[in-house]
N, C-alpha and C positions, 0 to 999 in steps of 0.2 A: 199424115195429112192435115195440113191447118185453114181453116176456113174462117179468115178474120172482117169483121164490119165495124164500123163504129156506130151503128145502128144495131140497138138490142135486139130490137121489133125482128130486124134482115135473120138475125142469128136464131129467135126461137122458131123462122119461118123455117131456114137451113135445118137445122135439126127434125123436124114433120118431115121435111123431105128426105130429109138421109132415112128416114125411118122406114118411109115409105116404099123407097129403092131398097132398102136391106131386106125384104121379107119378100121372099115368093105370092102368088095368088092365094095360096092357103094356109099366110101368115107364118110358117116358117121361115125361119133365117136364111138368107141366100148364103151357100160357103165359098172362097177361094181354093186354091190348091193347098193352101196349109190350113185349112180348118178355119178358117179366119171371117169374120163377117164382115161390112161396111164400117156397122156402128164400132166393129175393133180398131177399124185403121183409122177412122176422123174424128177430129176435132174441130168444137166451132167455138171462139172467143170474140169478144167486143174487145174492139182496138182501135186503134187511132193509128193507121196505116199498117207498121209492121212492128208497133211498139212492144207487141205481146211477145214476136221475136225476139226484140231486144233484154225486154225485161228477163227471159227465160236463155239466151245466150244458146237459142236455137242456131242450128246450122243446115241450112236447105240446097236442097239440089237444084230444084227450080222454083221460081214466082212467076206465077201467072194472076193474072190484075185485072180490071179494069174501072180504071182511075182516072177519067178524062179531067175530072175537077178538081186534079192537086197538080200542081209546077213543083215538078222536080229541081230542090235546093242541091250542091253540091255534097252537104251532110248525108242527104237520102239516096243520092247516088252513090256516094260510098259504101254507106251501109248495106244496098243490094250489092254492091262488086263481090262486099265481103262477107256474103252470107250464102253465096255462091258458091 
């Protein structure tokens, strides 16, 4: 899972939140059925919209976002459709 935001502060806060949610009350990692934690499965990067995905040729199953301030151009829409 990738978390992307153009604001570097938002990325730092996301890492802190992830760390807090990846540990139980005793400070031990919470493991899933494969023995992995959220820290193993989630990455955060500073990125303008999906630039990080484009630069790293990532194919994505789903894209979830809250980006009401971004107007979609035809090229953005074509990219979104190509990575799903």
